[in-house]
Structures are given as C-alpha cells and as structure tokens.
C-alpha positions as CSV (number, residue, x, y, z in Angstrom):
1,M,0.0,0.0,0.0
2,V,1.3,3.4,-0.9
3,R,2.2,5.2,2.4
4,K,2.6,8.8,1.2
5,I,1.9,11.1,-1.7
6,V,5.4,11.4,-3.3
7,A,5.9,14.6,-5.2
8,L,7.6,13.8,-8.6
9,V,7.0,17.2,-10.2
10,L,8.1,20.8,-9.4
11,L,11.2,19.3,-7.8
12,G,13.5,21.3,-10.0
13,I,11.6,24.5,-9.1
14,L,11.8,23.8,-5.4
15,G,15.3,22.6,-5.5
16,L,14.4,19.4,-3.6
17,S,14.9,15.7,-4.1
18,A,11.9,13.4,-4.0
19,E,10.1,14.1,-0.7
20,L,6.9,13.2,1.1
21,W,4.0,15.4,0.7
22,I,0.9,15.7,2.8
23,N,-2.2,17.7,3.3
24,V,-1.2,20.4,5.8
25,I,-4.8,21.4,6.4
26,Q,-5.8,19.2,9.4
27,D,-9.3,17.6,9.1
28,P,-11.6,20.4,7.8
29,G,-14.9,20.4,9.6
30,A,-18.3,21.5,8.4
31,E,-20.4,22.7,11.3
32,F,-20.2,26.1,12.9
33,G,-17.5,26.2,15.6
34,V,-16.7,22.4,15.2
35,G,-13.4,20.8,14.2
36,D,-10.1,22.3,13.4
37,W,-11.6,25.2,11.4
38,S,-12.6,28.3,13.3
39,T,-15.7,30.1,11.9
40,D,-16.9,33.7,12.3
41,I,-19.2,36.3,10.8
42,W,-18.0,39.9,10.2
43,E,-20.3,42.8,9.5
44,F,-19.9,46.5,8.8
45,P,-21.1,48.8,10.3
46,E,-21.2,46.7,13.5
47,G,-24.5,46.0,15.1
48,V,-26.7,46.2,12.0
49,G,-27.8,42.6,12.3
50,V,-26.2,41.1,9.1
51,A,-24.8,38.3,11.2
52,D,-28.4,37.2,11.8
53,S,-28.9,36.3,8.3
54,A,-25.5,35.0,7.2
55,R,-24.5,31.8,8.6
56,V,-22.3,28.7,8.4
57,N,-24.4,25.6,7.8
58,E,-23.8,21.9,8.1
59,H,-22.6,20.8,4.7
60,D,-25.0,18.8,2.6
61,S,-23.2,15.5,2.2
62,S,-25.5,14.4,-0.7
63,R,-23.8,17.1,-2.8
64,A,-20.3,16.3,-1.6
65,Y,-17.6,16.4,-4.3
66,E,-15.5,13.7,-2.6
67,G,-16.5,14.0,0.9
68,Y,-13.5,15.9,2.3
69,Y,-15.8,18.9,2.8
70,S,-15.0,22.0,4.7
71,F,-18.1,24.1,5.1
72,L,-21.1,25.8,3.5
73,T,-21.7,29.6,3.7
74,D,-25.1,31.3,3.1
75,T,-25.3,35.1,2.6
76,D,-28.5,34.8,0.4
77,K,-30.8,36.5,2.8
78,D,-31.3,40.3,2.7
79,P,-30.7,41.8,6.1
80,G,-32.1,45.3,5.0
81,G,-30.2,48.5,5.0
82,E,-27.8,49.9,2.4
83,N,-24.1,49.3,1.6
84,I,-23.7,46.5,4.1
85,Y,-21.0,44.0,3.8
86,C,-21.2,40.7,5.4
87,D,-18.4,38.1,5.4
88,V,-18.9,34.6,6.5
89,W,-15.4,33.1,7.0
90,C,-13.5,30.0,8.2
91,Y,-9.9,30.0,8.9
92,Q,-7.3,27.4,10.2
93,H,-3.9,28.2,11.7
94,L,-1.7,25.5,10.3
95,R,-0.5,23.2,13.1
96,V,3.0,23.5,11.6
97,P,3.5,26.6,9.6
98,K,5.0,26.0,6.1
99,A,7.5,28.0,4.0
100,I,6.1,28.8,0.6
101,S,9.0,26.9,-0.9
102,D,7.8,23.7,0.8
103,I,4.2,24.0,-0.5
104,D,3.4,22.3,-3.8
105,T,-0.3,22.7,-4.6
106,L,-3.5,24.3,-3.3
107,H,-6.7,22.8,-4.8
108,W,-10.4,22.8,-3.8
109,A,-13.9,22.3,-5.2
110,V,-16.8,24.9,-5.0
111,F,-20.6,24.3,-5.4
112,V,-22.7,27.5,-6.0
113,N,-26.4,27.4,-5.3
114,E,-27.5,30.4,-7.2
115,S,-29.3,30.7,-10.5
116,G,-28.4,34.3,-11.4
117,T,-24.7,34.6,-11.6
118,S,-25.1,38.4,-12.3
119,N,-26.1,38.6,-8.6
120,M,-22.9,37.0,-7.4
121,F,-20.5,39.0,-5.3
122,R,-17.4,37.3,-4.1
123,F,-16.0,34.3,-2.3
124,Y,-12.3,33.5,-2.1
125,I,-9.6,31.4,-0.4
126,S,-6.4,33.0,0.9
127,L,-3.1,32.1,2.3
128,C,-1.6,34.3,5.0
129,A,2.0,34.7,5.8
130,Q,3.7,35.5,9.1
131,S,5.3,38.4,7.2
132,G,1.9,40.0,6.7
133,K,1.6,39.1,3.0
134,Q,-1.6,37.6,1.7
135,L,-2.4,35.7,-1.5
136,I,-6.0,35.5,-2.5
137,W,-7.8,33.3,-5.1
138,C,-11.1,35.1,-5.7
139,T,-14.1,34.7,-8.0
140,G,-17.2,36.8,-8.6
141,R,-15.5,40.1,-8.5
142,S,-11.7,40.2,-8.1
143,N,-9.9,42.1,-5.4
144,E,-7.4,44.6,-6.7
145,P,-4.1,44.5,-4.8
146,S,-4.3,47.2,-2.2
147,N,-0.6,47.3,-1.3
148,D,2.6,45.4,-1.9
149,T,1.7,42.7,0.7
150,L,-1.7,41.7,-0.8
151,Y,-2.1,39.9,-4.3
152,S,-5.3,38.6,-5.8
153,V,-5.8,35.9,-8.5
154,E,-9.2,35.6,-10.1
155,F,-10.6,32.1,-11.0
156,P,-13.8,31.6,-13.1
157,L,-17.2,31.6,-11.5
158,P,-18.5,28.1,-11.4
159,D,-21.8,27.2,-13.1
160,S,-24.7,27.0,-10.7
161,G,-25.6,23.7,-9.4
162,K,-22.3,22.0,-10.5
163,W,-19.1,21.2,-8.7
164,F,-16.2,23.2,-9.9
165,E,-12.7,22.1,-9.2
166,W,-9.8,24.5,-9.1
167,G,-6.0,24.3,-8.3
168,S,-2.9,26.4,-8.3
169,D,0.8,26.5,-7.6
170,P,1.2,28.8,-4.7
171,Y,5.0,28.8,-5.0
172,K,5.0,30.0,-8.5
173,V,2.3,32.7,-7.9
174,W,4.0,33.9,-4.7
175,T,7.5,34.2,-6.2
176,N,6.2,36.1,-9.2
177,Q,5.4,39.0,-7.0
178,T,8.1,41.7,-6.6
179,D,10.0,41.4,-3.3
180,W,8.0,38.3,-2.1
181,V,10.5,35.7,-0.9
182,D,10.2,31.9,-1.1
183,R,10.9,31.4,2.6
184,D,7.8,33.5,3.6
185,T,6.0,31.2,6.1
186,I,2.3,30.4,5.7
187,F,0.4,30.1,9.0
188,E,-3.2,30.5,8.2
189,V,-5.6,29.5,5.4
190,R,-9.0,31.4,5.1
191,L,-12.1,30.7,3.2
192,V,-14.5,33.6,2.8
193,S,-18.0,34.2,1.3
194,R,-19.2,37.9,1.0
195,G,-22.6,39.4,0.4
196,V,-23.3,43.1,0.0
197,N,-26.4,45.4,-0.3
198,T,-26.2,48.2,-2.8
199,L,-29.5,48.7,-4.7
200,F,-30.4,45.1,-3.9
201,W,-29.0,42.3,-1.9
202,I,-26.3,40.3,-3.6
203,G,-25.6,37.1,-1.7
204,Q,-24.9,33.5,-2.4
205,E,-24.8,30.0,-0.9
206,V,-21.4,28.4,-1.5
207,S,-20.2,24.9,-0.6
208,W,-16.5,24.4,-0.2
209,D,-15.2,21.0,-0.5
210,N,-12.0,18.7,-1.0
211,I,-9.6,21.4,0.1
212,V,-5.9,20.4,0.1
213,L,-2.9,22.4,0.8
214,E,-0.2,20.0,-0.3
215,G,3.2,20.6,1.4
216,L,6.3,18.7,2.6
217,A,6.1,16.9,5.9
218,Y,8.4,18.6,8.4
219,Y,7.8,16.1,11.2
220,D,6.9,12.5,10.5
221,Y,8.0,9.4,12.3
222,A,6.9,6.0,11.1
223,A,7.4,2.3,11.9
224,E,9.5,1.0,9.0
225,S,9.9,-2.7,9.8
226,I,9.6,-5.4,12.5
227,D,13.0,-7.1,12.6
228,S,12.6,-9.7,15.3
229,D,11.4,-13.3,14.6
230,E,7.9,-14.4,14.3
231,T,8.3,-17.2,16.8
232,A,8.8,-16.5,20.5
233,D,10.5,-19.1,22.7
234,E,10.5,-18.8,26.5
235,Y,12.0,-15.3,26.1
236,Y,11.4,-12.8,23.3
237,T,13.1,-9.4,22.5
238,P,11.0,-7.2,20.1
239,V,13.2,-5.4,17.6
240,A,11.9,-2.8,15.0
241,T,13.2,-0.1,12.7
242,F,11.7,3.3,12.9
243,A,12.2,6.1,10.3
244,N,12.1,9.9,10.3
245,E,10.3,10.5,7.0
246,G,10.1,14.4,7.5
247,I,12.6,17.0,6.5
248,K,13.3,18.3,10.0
249,D,15.3,16.5,12.7
250,D,15.0,18.8,15.7
251,L,12.3,16.8,17.6
252,A,12.7,13.7,19.7
253,G,9.9,11.0,19.9
254,M,8.9,8.0,21.7
255,V,8.7,4.5,20.1
256,Y,6.6,1.7,21.6
257,A,6.4,-2.1,21.3
258,E,3.3,-4.0,22.5
259,I,2.3,-7.6,22.7
260,L,-1.3,-8.6,22.8
261,D,-2.8,-11.9,23.7
262,G,-6.1,-11.6,21.9
263,E,-7.4,-8.2,23.1
264,A,-5.4,-8.2,26.4
265,R,-2.0,-6.4,26.3
266,V,0.6,-8.6,28.1
267,Y,3.7,-6.5,27.4
268,I,4.6,-2.9,26.6
269,D,7.9,-1.1,26.4
270,S,9.1,2.3,25.2
271,Q,12.3,4.2,24.3
272,E,13.1,7.8,23.4
273,V,14.7,8.2,19.9
274,D,16.1,11.3,18.1
275,I,16.3,10.1,14.5
276,P,17.9,12.5,11.9
277,H,15.7,13.5,9.0
278,E,15.3,11.0,6.1
279,S,17.0,8.3,8.0
280,S,16.1,5.3,10.2
281,E,17.1,3.7,13.5
282,Q,16.7,0.1,14.7
283,V,15.4,-0.2,18.3
284,T,15.7,-3.2,20.6
285,F,13.2,-3.3,23.3
286,A,13.1,-5.0,26.7
287,E,13.1,-8.8,27.0
288,W,9.6,-10.5,27.4
289,T,9.0,-13.7,29.2
290,V,6.3,-15.7,27.3
291,P,3.7,-16.9,29.8
292,H,2.3,-19.8,27.7
293,D,2.0,-21.4,24.3
294,G,-0.3,-19.5,22.0
295,S,-0.8,-16.9,19.3
296,Y,0.2,-13.3,20.1
297,T,0.4,-10.0,18.2
298,L,3.5,-7.7,18.2
299,R,2.6,-4.0,17.6
300,V,5.2,-1.3,17.1
301,Y,4.5,2.4,16.6
302,P,6.0,5.9,17.3
303,I,4.4,8.8,19.1
304,L,5.6,12.3,17.9
305,E,3.8,15.3,19.3
306,L,3.8,17.2,15.9
307,D,3.6,14.1,13.6
308,E,2.0,15.3,10.5
309,Y,1.0,11.9,9.0
310,S,0.2,9.2,11.5
311,A,-2.2,6.9,9.5
312,D,0.6,4.5,8.6
313,D,2.7,4.7,11.8
314,T,1.7,1.3,13.2
315,L,3.1,-2.1,12.2
316,E,1.8,-5.5,13.5
317,Q,3.2,-9.1,13.2
318,A,1.6,-12.3,14.4
319,L,3.7,-14.2,16.9
320,T,3.7,-17.9,17.8
321,G,4.5,-18.1,21.6
322,L,6.3,-21.2,22.9
323,G,6.1,-20.3,26.6
324,L,7.0,-21.9,29.9
325,D,5.3,-24.9,31.0
326,E,1.9,-24.3,32.4
327,T,3.0,-25.4,35.9
328,H,5.9,-23.0,35.9
329,P,5.2,-19.9,38.1
330,N,4.3,-16.7,36.4
331,L,7.5,-14.7,36.1
332,F,6.5,-11.3,34.8
333,P,4.8,-8.3,36.3
334,T,1.7,-6.6,34.9
335,L,0.9,-2.9,34.5
336,E,-2.5,-1.4,33.7
337,I,-3.5,2.3,33.5
338,K,-7.1,3.5,33.8
339,G,-7.3,7.3,33.6
340,S,-5.1,8.6,36.5
341,T,-5.0,5.3,38.3
342,I,-2.1,2.9,38.0
343,H,-2.7,-0.8,38.7
344,Y,0.4,-3.1,39.1
345,S,1.1,-6.6,40.2
346,L,4.3,-8.7,40.8
347,P,4.7,-12.4,41.1
348,Q,5.0,-13.9,44.6
349,N,8.3,-13.2,46.4
350,Q,9.3,-10.6,43.8
351,E,10.2,-7.0,44.5
352,G,10.2,-4.1,42.0
353,T,10.2,-0.4,41.4
354,L,7.7,1.9,40.0
355,T,8.9,5.1,38.4
356,L,7.1,8.1,37.1
357,Y,8.5,10.4,34.5
358,D,7.3,13.5,32.7
359,A,7.2,13.9,29.0
360,T,10.7,15.3,28.9
361,G,12.1,12.2,30.7
362,R,12.6,13.9,34.0
363,R,12.0,11.6,36.9
364,I,9.0,12.7,39.1
365,E,8.9,9.8,41.7
366,R,10.3,6.4,42.3
367,M,9.0,3.8,44.8
368,A,9.6,0.2,45.7
369,V,6.6,-2.1,45.3
370,T,5.7,-5.7,46.1
371,R,2.8,-8.0,45.2
372,S,0.0,-5.9,43.8
373,G,-1.8,-2.6,44.3
374,R,-2.8,0.6,42.8
375,I,-1.6,4.2,42.8
376,E,-3.7,7.3,42.1
377,L,-1.7,10.1,40.6
378,G,-2.1,13.3,42.8
379,A,-4.0,16.4,41.9
380,E,-0.7,18.4,42.2
381,L,0.5,17.0,38.9
382,P,-0.4,19.3,36.0
383,S,-2.1,18.2,32.8
384,G,0.2,16.4,30.4
385,V,1.7,13.1,29.3
386,Y,3.6,11.0,31.9
387,I,5.5,7.7,31.5
388,V,5.2,4.9,34.1
389,R,7.8,2.2,34.3
390,L,7.4,-1.0,36.4
391,E,10.6,-2.9,36.8
392,S,11.3,-6.3,38.4
393,G,14.1,-8.8,38.3
394,Y,12.8,-10.4,35.2
395,S,11.3,-7.7,32.9
396,A,10.0,-4.2,32.7
397,Y,6.6,-2.6,31.6
398,T,6.3,1.0,30.4
399,G,2.9,2.8,30.1
400,K,1.7,6.2,29.2
401,V,-0.7,8.3,31.3
402,V,-2.5,11.3,29.9
403,L,-3.7,13.7,32.7
404,V,-6.4,16.2,31.9
405,R,-7.2,18.5,34.8
C-alpha cells in the first residue's frame, strides 16, 4: 500500500529531491465552531444585524464532491439597510507553519447554489504569511491589490448547481510578486463568502469541498519494519526499525512495542529516540517472558507530538509463543493504566520499582513495590503526558498516562 504522496513534479523548481507530501490542512470540519476550522461572521457597520442572516451551515453530504468537505456559507438573505457588507469566513492556523518553498499545490472544489450569476458577489480562499503578505484566489469580482503585501488571483465563476474544481501552484504565484521571498511562512488558510447590499442584496450560498494544501512533511516518524522473529521461545526481544520521514530533525519522539494476547495487552515497552531526518534507526526493546504457548500479536509504533502523518505509523506481526510450562510460576509483572490510576502486580516473592517520568524524561517519583496494588496520581500534577515504568528482576513494563485537569 502506498504510504505517502510522493512529489515527482516541481522538484526542479523547489530545489528538492523526491520528498513526502501531505495535506497540511488538518481535518476540515463543516459545522459552525466544530473541528479544526474556526468560523466567524463579520459585519460592517457593526450591530446592523447582518450576522443574523449570514451563517455557516452543516454541509449537505449528498452534494459532496469527494466527501472531504469544509463548510457551507449562506449570505443569500437580505438583512435590510444599504451598503452593508457581510463576510462569513472560516480559517485554520496551520499546526506546523510552512515555508512557501515547501508547498506544492492548493486545490479545492466549489458548489454554488444560485441561479443568477449576475447577482454573485465574491468568495475567495487565501493564504496568510507571518510576514503579513496575503495571496488570494477570488471569484465573482476580483480584489485589486491594495498594497505590496496583498495579491489577488481571479478564478472563473462556477456554473450554478455544478461542482467546480480549481487548483494552483502557490510557490509560482507567490514568487512572481516583486520582493516576495520563497521563505515566507504560511501560517493560516482562510475561506470567505461575502454578500453586499447596494441597490439590492447580492448574496450566495457556497459549498467548499475537497480542500488540500499539499506541502512537505516537516515532522513524521513511522514504523518502517519489524525485525525480530515471528516465533517467541520462553523469552522474546522485540526489535523494530523506525524512520524519520520528514525534512526536519529537531524533535525527539517515543517508540513503543506492545504484545497482545487476543485483546489483552501482556507487554509494553518504550524508548526515546532522536532520528535524523530522512534516516532510520533500529530499536531493541526489553526482553519479554512468554507466559504460555499461544498466538500473540506484536505491535510497534512511534508517538511524535507534531507528527503530520500518523495514519501509517503502526506495524503489526503475528507471533507464535512457545512459553513456559503451564505449571511453571508466572515470572512477569503486569501494569494497567485507567485514567489517572495505575494498577500493578508482581509475582509472589518478587520486588520491583515503579517510576514516574514527565514527557521530557525527567523523573518525578520512584518507589519500591511488592505484590499488587494501585496508585492514584495526585492532583498536584499538572495536565500532560507521563510515562510509568514498572521493573522487576525479570522484565519491565512501560505505560503512558495522559492527565487532563
């Protein structure tokens, strides 16, 4: 299965070797105030009530172009008054801002529910840079550039009742402008629909769909391969290779190995890694004592806070376990985390240690434990991710706690 979208064009323009491209817009949402898109209504003059008639509606999925919808705007109701502008707009701050030189394509689809195109005013999509520059693709009536940090590109007005697909090369358009540099960083994408009342109300209902801003993955860890055997004797050591498939290498991440017996997790271990960009690293996890013969599943995966493409991170492999004799005593501890409560157990006559770390690896607390019990994390700990490690003379378990206060 193809993991990533690989850019094979425009590489000469961008001065890059073949890289991994992703949609940098995260999960567009349709409903007002729901999802990663933020929505708002602007009116001028303020207080005239335009916002009461313009709205962001739930997208009509029966008309979806491909289903990756963003939102529907409606400014088709006359609020009364003269020369009133009303904007309905959605915007998203990119989770990881992108240099324009690292963006390949912007494309989207539009559906206009309006029979009289002469009554159309304006809707547009724009990219906003941290330098203050703004590049706008507009239809209906084009914006004229108002200063040297704003530039508008007009695209054709779509036919009413039909989906219209449009795409552009932001890098080429951006760098064609005088004094605009290819390292300008895009941090926000906006979608706007505008209605205005002059002699009569000019509004429209516009559905936006299939919006993709395709750019290079800056941060992306993935499980590349499972390297240990598919048969586990009495003792088994998971080994896997993880790759940094992004173009940045200034982030460390955690990699995990789990072993499942059916739905039950009987083993987990983790390690921190710092993999240079476009390279890989093999990781050897803690040894596992196989409790009994049977079929198990080994699962390996990374966790990176700013991972931009996580859909393919996890690999699984079936294991055949040739464990200890059923009469042999159980030789491994267990660790289970439910909310902020840590449950642990040790085999009879064993002693161990339970250690709590914060997300940076700093040790918060360490204690000696025997037999079984549970620990409730105190209210003095702030919200965040914590790592719990249970060690005994035979093996170690590591788990993750996410506290939300």
